[in-house]
Z-matrix of the N, CA and C atoms (Angstrom, degrees):
N
C 1 1.419
C 2 1.516 1 107.19
N 3 1.316 2 117.40 1 126.18
C 4 1.482 3 118.09 2 179.12
C 5 1.518 4 112.56 3 -61.29
N 6 1.326 5 117.79 4 145.45
C 7 1.493 6 120.58 5 179.30
C 8 1.527 7 111.42 6 -59.57
N 9 1.330 8 117.76 7 -25.30
C 10 1.455 9 120.91 8 -178.15
C 11 1.508 10 114.11 9 -86.44
N 12 1.323 11 116.87 10 -2.59
C 13 1.458 12 123.29 11 -176.04
C 14 1.534 13 110.83 12 -63.72
N 15 1.339 14 117.32 13 139.11
C 16 1.430 15 121.88 14 179.68
C 17 1.517 16 110.81 15 -86.59
N 18 1.343 17 118.94 16 -20.24
C 19 1.457 18 119.94 17 174.89
C 20 1.517 19 109.32 18 -151.37
N 21 1.294 20 117.11 19 171.40
C 22 1.444 21 124.56 20 179.78
C 23 1.567 22 110.12 21 -67.33
N 24 1.320 23 115.89 22 -20.40
C 25 1.496 24 119.21 23 -179.77
C 26 1.502 25 111.85 24 -60.75
N 27 1.357 26 116.93 25 -21.58
C 28 1.429 27 122.32 26 179.32
C 29 1.514 28 115.00 27 -82.03
N 30 1.365 29 114.50 28 -6.00
C 31 1.487 30 122.61 29 -178.91
C 32 1.485 31 110.93 30 -87.42
N 33 1.272 32 116.65 31 -177.86
C 34 1.470 33 121.82 32 175.53
C 35 1.554 34 108.09 33 -147.10
N 36 1.288 35 113.61 34 152.48
C 37 1.468 36 118.64 35 179.27
C 38 1.485 37 112.18 36 -73.98
N 39 1.303 38 117.00 37 136.20
C 40 1.498 39 122.13 38 176.87
C 41 1.536 40 108.32 39 -125.74
N 42 1.307 41 114.68 40 142.42
C 43 1.450 42 117.90 41 176.21
C 44 1.483 43 112.41 42 -67.30
N 45 1.346 44 117.29 43 130.19
C 46 1.471 45 122.58 44 179.26
C 47 1.515 46 109.39 45 -104.94
N 48 1.254 47 118.04 46 -168.74
C 49 1.484 48 123.38 47 -177.55
C 50 1.568 49 110.99 48 -72.41
N 51 1.339 50 118.17 49 -14.05
C 52 1.465 51 119.46 50 175.25
C 53 1.548 52 113.85 51 63.71
N 54 1.330 53 113.27 52 -142.53
C 55 1.485 54 117.42 53 -174.77
C 56 1.518 55 113.58 54 -63.72
N 57 1.334 56 116.40 55 -25.61
C 58 1.461 57 120.73 56 -179.68
C 59 1.483 58 112.14 57 -56.24
N 60 1.320 59 118.46 58 -46.88
C 61 1.493 60 121.82 59 175.74
C 62 1.513 61 112.27 60 -57.48
N 63 1.347 62 115.43 61 -51.36
C 64 1.478 63 118.39 62 -179.20
C 65 1.544 64 113.48 63 -62.35
N 66 1.313 65 117.46 64 -36.78
C 67 1.456 66 121.56 65 -179.50
C 68 1.549 67 108.53 66 -68.79
N 69 1.284 68 116.52 67 -39.73
C 70 1.512 69 121.48 68 179.86
C 71 1.567 70 107.23 69 -62.72
N 72 1.321 71 115.86 70 -48.45
C 73 1.503 72 120.10 71 -179.28
C 74 1.502 73 110.00 72 -62.57
N 75 1.334 74 116.81 73 -40.43
C 76 1.497 75 119.87 74 179.47
C 77 1.514 76 109.64 75 -66.23
N 78 1.274 77 120.09 76 -38.69
C 79 1.486 78 122.84 77 177.63
C 80 1.476 79 112.72 78 -62.61
N 81 1.327 80 117.45 79 -34.38
C 82 1.456 81 122.06 80 179.53
C 83 1.548 82 112.59 81 -84.28
N 84 1.310 83 116.20 82 -36.27
C 85 1.466 84 121.30 83 -167.66
C 86 1.521 85 113.52 84 -110.96
N 87 1.303 86 116.96 85 -14.28
C 88 1.473 87 120.52 86 -174.77
C 89 1.531 88 107.93 87 90.66
N 90 1.340 89 114.06 88 -165.75
C 91 1.461 90 118.21 89 -176.62
C 92 1.506 91 111.00 90 -57.24
N 93 1.343 92 116.11 91 137.60
C 94 1.465 93 121.10 92 179.84
C 95 1.514 94 110.89 93 -100.95
N 96 1.305 95 114.89 94 114.29
C 97 1.538 96 118.72 95 179.49
C 98 1.511 97 110.20 96 -81.17
N 99 1.349 98 115.68 97 75.64
C 100 1.463 99 122.89 98 -175.10
C 101 1.527 100 111.38 99 -108.47
N 102 1.304 101 114.37 100 151.58
C 103 1.474 102 123.26 101 169.69
C 104 1.534 103 106.43 102 -121.90
N 105 1.322 104 114.66 103 130.98
C 106 1.486 105 118.84 104 177.98
C 107 1.518 106 110.49 105 -86.29
N 108 1.313 107 118.56 106 118.08
C 109 1.463 108 122.19 107 176.85
C 110 1.538 109 105.85 108 -75.18
N 111 1.293 110 116.18 109 89.55
C 112 1.490 111 118.59 110 -176.31
C 113 1.534 112 109.71 111 -104.16
N 114 1.343 113 116.27 112 52.13
C 115 1.421 114 121.21 113 -178.30
C 116 1.536 115 107.94 114 -107.45
N 117 1.321 116 116.67 115 153.85
C 118 1.470 117 119.55 116 178.94
C 119 1.518 118 111.44 117 85.42
N 120 1.326 119 117.59 118 -148.13
C 121 1.451 120 121.83 119 -176.15
C 122 1.538 121 106.67 120 -88.27
N 123 1.325 122 114.54 121 108.62
C 124 1.470 123 119.58 122 -177.10
C 125 1.501 124 106.69 123 -124.79
N 126 1.334 125 117.16 124 134.41
C 127 1.457 126 119.46 125 -176.10
C 128 1.506 127 113.40 126 -80.73
N 129 1.291 128 119.35 127 157.67
C 130 1.481 129 121.14 128 178.24
C 131 1.539 130 111.53 129 -57.18
N 132 1.324 131 119.53 130 -33.79
C 133 1.479 132 121.42 131 177.07
C 134 1.526 133 110.76 132 -63.87
N 135 1.289 134 118.11 133 -38.20
C 136 1.503 135 118.76 134 178.12
C 137 1.501 136 109.19 135 -67.36
N 138 1.351 137 119.60 136 -41.58
C 139 1.488 138 121.47 137 -179.76
C 140 1.566 139 107.50 138 -63.60
N 141 1.339 140 118.85 139 -40.68
C 142 1.440 141 119.85 140 178.68
C 143 1.535 142 111.36 141 -62.77
N 144 1.354 143 118.26 142 -41.28
C 145 1.428 144 123.64 143 177.82
C 146 1.535 145 109.51 144 -61.43
N 147 1.290 146 119.26 145 -45.67
C 148 1.449 147 122.67 146 179.50
C 149 1.504 148 109.58 147 -58.03
N 150 1.342 149 116.62 148 -46.71
C 151 1.472 150 120.55 149 179.87
C 152 1.477 151 111.85 150 -63.92
N 153 1.371 152 117.05 151 -43.88
C 154 1.498 153 120.92 152 -178.81
C 155 1.509 154 109.94 153 -60.60
N 156 1.309 155 118.21 154 -39.19
C 157 1.456 156 121.66 155 -177.62
C 158 1.525 157 113.18 156 -81.17
N 159 1.366 158 113.90 157 -10.80
C 160 1.468 159 118.40 158 -178.09
C 161 1.545 160 113.96 159 71.03
N 162 1.340 161 115.26 160 30.71
C 163 1.440 162 120.05 161 -177.61
C 164 1.526 163 109.72 162 -90.42
N 165 1.334 164 118.16 163 137.32
C 166 1.447 165 119.00 164 176.80
C 167 1.498 166 111.28 165 -74.70
N 168 1.357 167 116.73 166 141.83
C 169 1.385 168 123.08 167 175.26
C 170 1.537 169 109.65 168 -94.75
N 171 1.331 170 116.48 169 -172.80
C 172 1.421 171 122.82 170 -174.92
C 173 1.516 172 114.53 171 -112.94
N 174 1.334 173 117.90 172 143.82
C 175 1.420 174 125.46 173 172.63
C 176 1.527 175 108.25 174 -127.85
N 177 1.302 176 119.08 175 133.85
C 178 1.468 177 122.45 176 -177.16
C 179 1.525 178 109.20 177 -117.96
N 180 1.315 179 119.62 178 110.94
C 181 1.442 180 123.93 179 -172.64
C 182 1.565 181 110.16 180 -59.24
N 183 1.333 182 118.01 181 -39.86
C 184 1.433 183 118.32 182 -179.72
C 185 1.525 184 112.32 183 -55.22
N 186 1.318 185 117.49 184 -26.66
C 187 1.440 186 121.18 185 -176.42
C 188 1.542 187 111.43 186 -91.57
N 189 1.342 188 119.36 187 -3.38
C 190 1.448 189 123.06 188 -177.69
C 191 1.514 190 113.77 189 -66.66
N 192 1.332 191 117.68 190 -13.82
C 193 1.466 192 122.31 191 -178.41
C 194 1.512 193 114.89 192 -99.93
N 195 1.380 194 116.65 193 -1.74
C 196 1.455 195 119.21 194 -173.67
C 197 1.491 196 113.17 195 -93.83
N 198 1.372 197 118.32 196 -41.79
C 199 1.413 198 120.96 197 -168.79
C 200 1.511 199 113.56 198 -91.98
N 201 1.336 200 114.28 199 -174.44
C 202 1.474 201 120.56 200 178.17
C 203 1.530 202 110.99 201 -80.88
N 204 1.302 203 111.60 202 -171.04
C 205 1.490 204 120.69 203 -176.12
C 206 1.513 205 113.93 204 -58.68
N 207 1.359 206 117.09 205 -28.07
C 208 1.424 207 118.95 206 -177.82
C 209 1.480 208 115.35 207 -96.90
N 210 1.316 209 116.82 208 9.30
C 211 1.474 210 122.66 209 178.88
C 212 1.517 211 111.52 210 -61.29
N 213 1.281 212 119.27 211 130.82
C 214 1.483 213 122.93 212 -175.86
C 215 1.504 214 111.96 213 -67.37
N 216 1.286 215 117.28 214 -17.69
C 217 1.496 216 119.72 215 -177.83
C 218 1.538 217 112.22 216 -87.59
N 219 1.324 218 118.13 217 -14.84
C 220 1.459 219 121.90 218 172.66
C 221 1.532 220 108.60 219 -61.36
N 222 1.323 221 117.00 220 133.61
C 223 1.424 222 121.45 221 -176.18
C 224 1.529 223 115.35 222 -50.79
N 225 1.316 224 115.52 223 -40.66
C 226 1.454 225 120.00 224 -178.93
C 227 1.533 226 113.95 225 -69.86
N 228 1.327 227 116.89 226 -13.19
C 229 1.496 228 122.99 227 179.70
C 230 1.503 229 112.29 228 -102.70
N 231 1.313 230 119.61 229 1.04
C 232 1.499 231 119.74 230 179.43
C 233 1.491 232 111.17 231 -64.53
N 234 1.336 233 115.41 232 143.04
C 235 1.417 234 120.91 233 176.65
C 236 1.542 235 109.74 234 -89.73
N 237 1.339 236 115.54 235 145.55
C 238 1.460 237 119.30 236 175.00
C 239 1.508 238 110.42 237 -59.86
N 240 1.315 239 116.08 238 -38.93
C 241 1.452 240 120.49 239 177.09
C 242 1.565 241 106.44 240 -86.26
N 243 1.297 242 114.59 241 72.76
C 244 1.466 243 119.59 242 -175.75
C 245 1.510 244 109.62 243 -154.74
N 246 1.315 245 114.48 244 166.80
C 247 1.444 246 122.76 245 172.44
C 248 1.558 247 107.01 246 -122.34
N 249 1.321 248 114.93 247 126.60
C 250 1.434 249 117.92 248 177.79
C 251 1.547 250 111.17 249 -106.19
N 252 1.312 251 115.24 250 140.01
C 253 1.445 252 123.30 251 -179.30
C 254 1.520 253 108.33 252 -125.74
N 255 1.342 254 116.59 253 145.94
C 256 1.481 255 119.21 254 169.40
C 257 1.533 256 106.12 255 -66.47
N 258 1.328 257 118.10 256 -42.04
C 259 1.408 258 126.55 257 177.48
C 260 1.530 259 108.55 258 -158.66
N 261 1.295 260 116.37 259 170.18
C 262 1.464 261 118.82 260 -179.03
C 263 1.509 262 109.71 261 -113.08
N 264 1.310 263 116.33 262 -178.46
C 265 1.490 264 122.07 263 177.44
C 266 1.530 265 109.66 264 -64.33
N 267 1.338 266 117.86 265 -22.54
C 268 1.483 267 121.04 266 -176.15
C 269 1.572 268 111.47 267 -97.97
N 270 1.297 269 118.69 268 -3.39
C 271 1.469 270 120.24 269 178.71
C 272 1.550 271 108.93 270 -104.22
N 273 1.254 272 114.85 271 168.48
C 274 1.483 273 120.06 272 176.05
C 275 1.539 274 105.73 273 -73.32
N 276 1.318 275 116.97 274 162.02
C 277 1.402 276 122.35 275 176.64
C 278 1.553 277 108.55 276 -65.01
N 279 1.329 278 117.37 277 164.97
C 280 1.438 279 119.92 278 -179.71
C 281 1.540 280 111.94 279 -56.71
N 282 1.344 281 116.82 280 -44.72
C 283 1.494 282 118.96 281 179.14
C 284 1.506 283 112.31 282 -70.05
N 285 1.336 284 118.58 283 -37.80
C 286 1.433 285 123.02 284 174.75
C 287 1.482 286 111.22 285 -59.68
N 288 1.370 287 116.49 286 -45.62
C 289 1.458 288 122.46 287 178.70
C 290 1.566 289 108.47 288 -61.02
N 291 1.341 290 115.32 289 -47.81
C 292 1.464 291 119.76 290 -176.53
C 293 1.548 292 110.22 291 -60.82
N 294 1.299 293 116.44 292 -41.25
C 295 1.487 294 119.60 293 -177.39
C 296 1.546 295 111.69 294 -69.16
N 297 1.326 296 116.31 295 -18.55
C 298 1.502 297 120.52 296 179.20
C 299 1.542 298 111.39 297 -83.77
N 300 1.293 299 116.91 298 -14.17
C 301 1.478 300 121.19 299 -179.04
C 302 1.513 301 112.00 300 -78.68
N 303 1.290 302 117.19 301 149.93
C 304 1.469 303 124.18 302 173.94
C 305 1.509 304 107.97 303 -75.48
N 306 1.304 305 121.97 304 158.53
C 307 1.439 306 122.57 305 174.58
C 308 1.554 307 112.62 306 -54.85
N 309 1.335 308 116.82 307 -34.67
C 310 1.461 309 118.62 308 179.97
C 311 1.516 310 109.20 309 -70.91
N 312 1.335 311 117.48 310 -42.45
C 313 1.482 312 119.02 311 175.58
C 314 1.495 313 113.53 312 -60.12
N 315 1.312 314 116.01 313 -42.73
C 316 1.496 315 118.40 314 176.49
C 317 1.446 316 112.29 315 -56.97
N 318 1.358 317 116.29 316 -45.98
C 319 1.484 318 120.76 317 -177.04
C 320 1.508 319 110.96 318 -59.52
N 321 1.335 320 118.10 319 -35.68
C 322 1.500 321 119.90 320 -176.22
C 323 1.524 322 112.07 321 -75.92
N 324 1.379 323 121.27 322 -10.68
C 325 1.413 324 121.68 323 -175.05
C 326 1.558 325 110.20 324 -84.15
N 327 1.345 326 118.17 325 -25.96
C 328 1.427 327 120.97 326 -178.32
C 329 1.523 328 112.43 327 74.76
N 330 1.316 329 116.89 328 11.35
C 331 1.448 330 122.55 329 179.38
C 332 1.531 331 110.19 330 -79.42
N 333 1.299 332 117.15 331 152.96
C 334 1.471 333 122.89 332 174.74
C 335 1.527 334 107.80 333 -66.60
N 336 1.371 335 119.84 334 114.88
C 337 1.457 336 118.89 335 -177.63
C 338 1.557 337 112.75 336 -70.07
N 339 1.310 338 117.33 337 -13.76
C 340 1.458 339 121.84 338 178.23
C 341 1.517 340 112.02 339 -83.61
N 342 1.305 341 117.40 340 -20.68
C 343 1.490 342 122.72 341 -175.81
C 344 1.544 343 108.59 342 -155.47
N 345 1.344 344 117.43 343 59.75
C 346 1.445 345 117.94 344 -176.88
C 347 1.559 346 115.44 345 -62.68
N 348 1.350 347 114.10 346 -26.76
C 349 1.484 348 119.80 347 179.18
C 350 1.520 349 108.11 348 -65.49
N 351 1.360 350 117.92 349 -41.59
C 352 1.458 351 119.65 350 178.03
C 353 1.533 352 112.53 351 -70.30
N 354 1.316 353 116.21 352 -32.38
C 355 1.459 354 117.79 353 175.58
C 356 1.545 355 109.06 354 -64.41
N 357 1.292 356 119.07 355 -43.64
C 358 1.434 357 121.52 356 178.98
C 359 1.525 358 110.51 357 -63.87
N 360 1.342 359 116.17 358 -40.88
C 361 1.471 360 118.11 359 175.40
C 362 1.492 361 112.28 360 -61.02
N 363 1.314 362 117.90 361 -43.57
C 364 1.473 363 120.87 362 176.67
C 365 1.512 364 114.54 363 -58.14
N 366 1.352 365 113.97 364 -41.95
C 367 1.469 366 118.26 365 177.89
C 368 1.504 367 109.39 366 -65.12
N 369 1.321 368 119.15 367 -44.07
C 370 1.473 369 120.40 368 178.91
C 371 1.520 370 113.24 369 -61.24
N 372 1.346 371 116.26 370 -42.85
C 373 1.425 372 120.15 371 179.72
C 374 1.518 373 115.30 372 -68.68
N 375 1.346 374 116.69 373 -26.37
C 376 1.457 375 121.21 374 179.68
C 377 1.561 376 111.51 375 -90.25
N 378 1.302 377 116.30 376 -3.91
C 379 1.484 378 119.63 377 175.49
C 380 1.492 379 113.43 378 -60.79
N 381 1.295 380 118.68 379 151.73
C 382 1.439 381 122.43 380 175.74
C 383 1.547 382 111.97 381 -73.79
N 384 1.364 383 116.95 382 -12.49
C 385 1.453 384 120.59 383 178.46
C 386 1.530 385 109.76 384 -54.96
N 387 1.346 386 114.98 385 139.32
C 388 1.449 387 122.50 386 -174.70
C 389 1.532 388 112.03 387 -59.35
N 390 1.352 389 117.61 388 -36.64
C 391 1.444 390 123.84 389 -174.60
C 392 1.481 391 109.27 390 -126.39
N 393 1.354 392 116.03 391 139.97
C 394 1.470 393 119.66 392 175.40
C 395 1.520 394 107.22 393 -124.15
N 396 1.349 395 114.64 394 136.45
C 397 1.449 396 122.01 395 179.79
C 398 1.560 397 109.35 396 -119.36
N 399 1.310 398 115.39 397 123.66
C 400 1.413 399 121.16 398 177.86
C 401 1.553 400 107.53 399 -115.87
N 402 1.333 401 118.30 400 106.91
C 403 1.468 402 119.26 401 178.85
C 404 1.514 403 108.35 402 -58.99
N 405 1.345 404 117.79 403 144.29
C 406 1.398 405 121.65 404 178.34
C 407 1.540 406 114.72 405 -57.49
N 408 1.347 407 116.81 406 -33.38
C 409 1.417 408 119.27 407 176.82
C 410 1.495 409 111.80 408 -58.49
N 411 1.328 410 117.77 409 -34.01
C 412 1.431 411 121.27 410 -179.10
C 413 1.571 412 110.75 411 -78.83
N 414 1.329 413 115.48 412 -40.02
C 415 1.482 414 117.12 413 174.94
C 416 1.558 415 109.60 414 -60.87
N 417 1.263 416 117.87 415 -37.14
C 418 1.471 417 120.88 416 -179.85
C 419 1.557 418 113.00 417 -80.29
N 420 1.276 419 115.23 418 -10.29
C 421 1.519 420 117.51 419 -178.58
C 422 1.514 421 116.41 420 69.38
N 423 1.355 422 114.03 421 33.31
C 424 1.473 423 120.86 422 -177.69
C 425 1.508 424 111.63 423 -82.77
N 426 1.297 425 118.02 424 153.06
C 427 1.433 426 124.79 425 179.50
C 428 1.522 427 114.01 426 -90.82
N 429 1.309 428 114.04 427 -165.58
C 430 1.460 429 120.03 428 -174.32
C 431 1.515 430 114.53 429 -58.51
N 432 1.351 431 114.63 430 -24.28
C 433 1.509 432 117.37 431 178.69
C 434 1.523 433 111.44 432 -61.31
N 435 1.318 434 118.50 433 -18.04
C 436 1.441 435 122.76 434 -178.63
C 437 1.559 436 112.99 435 -102.08
N 438 1.304 437 115.02 436 9.72
C 439 1.464 438 119.69 437 -178.11
C 440 1.528 439 107.98 438 -61.57
N 441 1.346 440 116.73 439 141.97
C 442 1.447 441 120.49 440 179.75
C 443 1.501 442 116.27 441 -80.87
N 444 1.319 443 117.11 442 -43.57
C 445 1.456 444 120.39 443 -176.32
C 446 1.544 445 111.55 444 -143.97
N 447 1.317 446 115.47 445 141.40
C 448 1.452 447 119.67 446 175.08
C 449 1.523 448 104.80 447 -119.51
N 450 1.364 449 118.16 448 97.18
C 451 1.451 450 117.60 449 179.52
C 452 1.497 451 117.56 450 -52.55
N 453 1.310 452 116.34 451 135.55
C 454 1.462 453 121.28 452 -179.84
C 455 1.578 454 111.75 453 90.58
N 456 1.322 455 118.77 454 -6.57
C 457 1.457 456 121.60 455 175.64
C 458 1.529 457 106.77 456 -109.34
N 459 1.333 458 113.20 457 133.00
C 460 1.431 459 119.58 458 -175.75
C 461 1.532 460 115.63 459 -87.21
N 462 1.332 461 118.80 460 -16.33
C 463 1.419 462 121.59 461 -177.53
C 464 1.527 463 113.01 462 -120.46
N 465 1.322 464 116.92 463 154.71
C 466 1.459 465 120.21 464 176.73
C 467 1.507 466 117.16 465 83.16
N 468 1.346 467 117.00 466 6.77
C 469 1.396 468 119.52 467 -176.57
C 470 1.584 469 112.69 468 -97.41
N 471 1.294 470 116.82 469 156.12
C 472 1.418 471 124.52 470 173.64
C 473 1.590 472 112.14 471 57.74
N 474 1.355 473 114.52 472 33.67
C 475 1.436 474 116.20 473 -177.03
C 476 1.560 475 112.01 474 -112.48
N 477 1.314 476 117.81 475 -9.01
C 478 1.410 477 118.91 476 178.89
C 479 1.552 478 112.35 477 -67.15
N 480 1.338 479 114.47 478 134.31
C 481 1.464 480 119.03 479 177.66
C 482 1.513 481 107.90 480 -132.80
N 483 1.374 482 112.68 481 144.96
C 484 1.458 483 119.97 482 174.23
C 485 1.504 484 108.60 483 -72.26
N 486 1.316 485 117.84 484 128.04
C 487 1.471 486 122.32 485 -177.42
C 488 1.497 487 107.08 486 -93.13
N 489 1.413 488 114.46 487 150.01
C 490 1.422 489 117.32 488 178.47
C 491 1.531 490 111.58 489 -61.05
N 492 1.350 491 115.27 490 134.56
C 493 1.479 492 119.29 491 177.39
C 494 1.553 493 110.69 492 96.07
N 495 1.341 494 119.79 493 -11.52
C 496 1.451 495 119.99 494 -179.15
C 497 1.520 496 111.59 495 -69.46
N 498 1.253 497 118.84 496 -33.80
C 499 1.430 498 121.45 497 175.33
C 500 1.544 499 110.31 498 -87.89
N 501 1.299 500 115.99 499 107.37
C 502 1.450 501 122.10 500 -174.29
C 503 1.517 502 109.18 501 -100.30
N 504 1.362 503 115.37 502 164.24
C 505 1.456 504 123.02 503 175.04
C 506 1.562 505 109.40 504 -61.57
N 507 1.299 506 116.15 505 -36.82
C 508 1.473 507 122.66 506 178.68
C 509 1.520 508 111.01 507 -61.76
N 510 1.308 509 117.24 508 -45.86
C 511 1.502 510 124.27 509 177.68
C 512 1.529 511 109.01 510 -62.11
N 513 1.370 512 116.28 511 -47.07
C 514 1.405 513 121.48 512 -176.69
C 515 1.513 514 109.21 513 -61.16
N 516 1.326 515 118.44 514 -43.81
C 517 1.449 516 121.59 515 179.46
C 518 1.532 517 110.67 516 -64.82
N 519 1.290 518 118.18 517 -41.51
C 520 1.493 519 118.53 518 179.05
C 521 1.540 520 110.84 519 -65.42
N 522 1.293 521 117.53 520 -41.25
C 523 1.487 522 121.31 521 177.17
C 524 1.513 523 110.08 522 -64.44
N 525 1.332 524 118.11 523 -42.00
C 526 1.444 525 123.15 524 177.66
C 527 1.508 526 110.73 525 -58.57
N 528 1.354 527 115.73 526 -50.99
C 529 1.481 528 119.32 527 -179.75
C 530 1.522 529 111.18 528 -58.48
N 531 1.284 530 118.77 529 -44.01
C 532 1.433 531 121.92 530 -179.64
C 533 1.544 532 112.15 531 -67.09
N 534 1.326 533 117.06 532 -35.04
C 535 1.456 534 120.39 533 177.83
C 536 1.477 535 110.63 534 -70.48
N 537 1.333 536 119.66 535 -39.73
C 538 1.457 537 123.20 536 178.04
C 539 1.528 538 109.70 537 -65.79
N 540 1.346 539 115.86 538 -45.76
C 541 1.428 540 122.04 539 -177.68
C 542 1.540 541 112.32 540 -59.30
N 543 1.352 542 114.80 541 -36.28
C 544 1.449 543 120.24 542 178.32
C 545 1.530 544 113.52 543 -84.24
N 546 1.328 545 115.87 544 3.40
C 547 1.494 546 122.22 545 177.83
C 548 1.473 547 114.69 546 63.56
N 549 1.338 548 117.58 547 32.53
C 550 1.413 549 121.64 548 174.28
C 551 1.526 550 113.33 549 -90.56
N 552 1.311 551 115.85 550 -11.43
C 553 1.445 552 121.81 551 173.59
C 554 1.548 553 107.32 552 -136.41
N 555 1.347 554 118.48 553 153.55
C 556 1.433 555 120.80 554 -177.49
C 557 1.532 556 111.77 555 -68.88
């Protein structure tokens, strides 16, 4: 991608060292606990490399309602070798996302309108994906003001911080119950 490019769309894919690089790193360091960020425009070769290396890919529950039946983010299409997120560092929080939906869009999700962030958390935890990640902003039910990153904006990113006292015993208990119910803990 040229240094003067305004977006990644001006770049082009180039062949890299592929599995050779990862195998060399693994030989030196041991097992590599990596997750492949396979979001956006990803070539078939990159998907093949991810599978060859046994790296989990990503599923984003917020996106499960946008695509067709074969969309990888739909819960029923999640891979066991995957990581599911309610949202990522580059998406809005669950509550920010929910507030951006029209009433009609909200109705089609089937989420609990009184606690959509917990509905997304429940979906993530019941996914067949091996690992589930719930950003604290979503556990806390925070809105767009707690968003971590706004791609393309140079200011105001990566500044959200968990404040003392925000994680309560009541929240911990609710999260524990949901985690046990989804069989992610004994």
